[in-house]
C-alpha positions as CSV (number, residue, x, y, z in Angstrom):
1,M,-0.1,0.1,-0.2
2,K,1.4,3.4,-0.8
3,K,1.9,6.0,1.8
4,Q,0.2,9.3,1.9
5,L,2.1,12.4,1.2
6,S,1.1,13.9,4.5
7,M,2.7,10.9,6.1
8,M,6.1,10.9,4.3
9,S,9.0,12.6,6.0
10,D,10.9,15.3,4.2
11,F,13.5,12.7,3.4
12,E,11.0,10.3,1.9
13,K,9.6,13.3,-0.4
14,Q,13.3,14.3,-1.4
15,K,13.9,10.6,-2.3
16,L,10.8,10.5,-4.7
17,L,11.8,13.9,-6.1
18,N,15.4,12.8,-6.9
19,Q,14.1,9.5,-8.4
20,F,11.8,11.4,-10.6
21,L,14.5,14.0,-11.8
22,H,17.0,11.7,-12.6
23,A,14.7,9.2,-14.4
24,P,14.2,8.8,-18.4
25,T,11.5,10.6,-19.8
26,E,9.5,7.4,-20.7
27,Q,9.6,6.1,-17.0
28,L,6.0,5.7,-15.4
29,F,5.6,7.3,-11.9
30,P,3.0,6.8,-9.3
31,Q,0.7,9.9,-8.4
32,E,2.8,10.5,-5.1
33,S,6.0,11.3,-7.1
34,V,4.1,13.4,-9.6
35,A,2.6,15.3,-6.6
36,V,6.0,16.0,-5.1
37,Y,7.7,17.2,-8.2
38,L,4.8,19.5,-9.1
39,Q,4.3,20.6,-5.3
40,C,0.5,19.7,-5.0
41,S,-1.4,17.2,-3.5
42,T,-2.6,13.9,-4.8
43,N,-6.1,15.0,-4.2
44,T,-5.4,18.0,-6.9
45,L,-4.2,15.2,-9.3
46,Q,-7.3,13.2,-8.7
47,R,-9.7,16.1,-9.4
48,L,-7.7,16.9,-12.5
49,R,-8.3,13.4,-13.6
50,C,-12.1,13.5,-12.8
51,V,-12.8,17.1,-14.4
52,G,-10.4,17.0,-17.2
53,G,-7.4,19.8,-17.7
54,G,-4.8,17.6,-16.3
55,M,-2.0,15.5,-18.0
56,P,-2.4,12.0,-19.5
57,Y,-2.2,9.1,-17.2
58,T,-2.2,5.2,-17.4
59,K,-4.7,3.4,-15.2
60,I,-4.6,-0.3,-14.6
61,G,-7.0,-1.5,-11.7
62,R,-6.8,1.1,-9.2
63,T,-3.0,1.9,-10.0
64,V,-2.6,5.4,-11.7
65,A,0.7,6.4,-13.3
66,Y,2.0,9.2,-15.3
67,K,4.7,9.3,-17.9
68,K,7.5,11.8,-16.9
69,Q,7.5,13.5,-20.4
70,D,3.7,14.1,-19.9
71,V,4.3,15.7,-16.6
72,L,7.1,17.9,-18.0
73,E,4.9,18.9,-20.9
74,Y,1.9,19.7,-18.5
75,Q,4.1,21.8,-16.3
76,E,5.5,23.7,-19.4
77,S,2.1,24.3,-20.7
78,R,1.1,25.9,-17.3
79,T,4.0,28.4,-17.7
80,V,3.0,31.8,-17.6
81,M,4.7,35.4,-18.1
82,N,2.6,37.5,-16.1
83,T,-1.0,37.3,-14.2
84,A,-2.9,38.9,-17.2
85,Q,-2.2,35.5,-19.0
86,L,-4.2,33.5,-16.4
87,A,-7.3,35.7,-17.3
88,S,-7.3,34.7,-20.6
C-alpha cells in the first residue's frame, strides 16, 4: 500500500523527487511522485483526472501512473509570463 504524502518525511519526499528528476522521460511514476514534483496534493491530481484539464495518465485497476514526459509537458504548458495571461 502506498504511503500518503502527509505521512511521508521530508527525506522520503526528497527521495521521490530525486528518483523523478533522474529518470528517463519514458518512465512511469505513481501520483505520489508526481505530486511531490509539482508541489501539489494527490487530491489535486485526482480532481484533474475527474474534471479534465490535467495530464495524460495510465490506469490499470486502481493503480494510476504518469509518464515523466507528460508531466514535464504539462508543467511547461502551465508556465505564464504574467498574471494577465491567467485571465485569458
